[in-house]
C-alpha positions as semicolon CSV with decimal commas, in nm:
position;residue;x (nm);y (nm);z (nm)
1;X;0,000;0,000;0,000
2;X;0,126;0,348;-0,076
3;X;0,044;0,703;0,031
4;X;-0,179;0,762;-0,273
5;X;-0,402;0,471;-0,174
6;X;-0,433;0,603;0,181
7;X;-0,517;0,953;0,058
8;X;-0,786;0,805;-0,169
9;X;-0,922;0,567;0,097
10;X;-1,266;0,729;0,097
11;X;-1,313;0,616;-0,263
12;X;-1,336;0,257;-0,135
13;X;-1,585;0,275;0,156
14;X;-1,581;-0,101;0,222
15;X;-1,217;-0,098;0,326
16;X;-1,056;0,027;0,646
17;X;-0,697;0,090;0,542
18;X;-0,549;0,248;0,853
19;X;-0,609;0,290;1,224
20;X;-0,851;0,579;1,172
21;X;-1,001;0,439;0,846
22;X;-0,847;0,698;0,616
23;X;-0,554;0,939;0,587
24;X;-0,741;1,194;0,799
25;X;-0,832;0,938;1,069
26;X;-1,204;1,018;1,049
27;X;-1,293;0,687;1,222
28;X;-1,629;0,694;1,045
29;X;-1,777;0,444;0,802
30;X;-2,024;0,570;0,542
31;X;-2,167;0,219;0,503
32;X;-2,538;0,216;0,583
33;X;-2,646;-0,149;0,591
34;X;-2,664;-0,134;0,970
35;X;-2,908;0,127;1,095
36;X;-3,196;0,168;1,341
37;X;-3,431;-0,044;1,130
38;X;-3,189;-0,333;1,068
39;X;-3,009;-0,361;1,401
40;X;-3,259;-0,613;1,544
41;X;-3,179;-0,860;1,265
42;X;-2,803;-0,872;1,329
43;X;-2,650;-1,207;1,411
44;X;-2,320;-1,389;1,412
45;X;-2,202;-1,466;1,059
46;X;-1,861;-1,613;1,138
47;X;-1,611;-1,640;1,417
48;X;-1,250;-1,745;1,460
49;X;-1,085;-1,939;1,741
50;X;-0,757;-1,774;1,837
51;X;-0,670;-2,043;2,088
52;X;-0,689;-1,818;2,392
53;X;-0,943;-1,695;2,642
54;X;-0,777;-1,355;2,671
55;X;-0,974;-1,057;2,548
56;X;-0,923;-0,901;2,209
57;X;-0,912;-0,524;2,165
58;X;-0,791;-0,416;1,825
59;X;-0,883;-0,193;1,536
60;X;-0,881;-0,422;1,234
61;X;-0,752;-0,306;0,900
62;X;-0,942;-0,439;0,599
63;X;-0,800;-0,431;0,247
64;X;-0,907;-0,642;-0,048
65;X;-1,132;-0,847;0,180
66;X;-0,849;-0,944;0,415
67;X;-0,888;-0,840;0,778
68;X;-0,562;-0,788;0,968
69;X;-0,561;-0,744;1,345
70;X;-0,349;-0,803;1,649
71;X;-0,436;-1,054;1,918
72;X;-0,303;-1,153;2,257
73;X;0,074;-1,176;2,298
74;X;0,125;-0,936;2,004
75;X;0,036;-1,196;1,743
76;X;-0,083;-1,059;1,410
77;X;-0,363;-1,233;1,221
78;X;-0,470;-1,200;0,858
79;X;-0,811;-1,349;0,786
80;X;-0,973;-1,363;0,443
81;X;-1,311;-1,235;0,557
82;X;-1,466;-1,318;0,219
83;X;-1,411;-1,690;0,283
84;X;-1,564;-1,693;0,633
85;X;-1,935;-1,659;0,556
């Protein structure tokens, strides 16, 4: 990934390319599939077993359908989210 892609991150609303989503760290997603009228129908689509019972607090980065995040003990995971449903 290069600087130009980060600057143009808002052109691809389905991706979260950096900690704050875009170059300006807006931390806002324009996606609208989840809203007041659809929230009651949310459910678990997929999950992943990381082999630990420790909590997970991370801001995932999503690019080209691959979700990258850190887990316990500073391990980094890359999950093809397109293949999990």
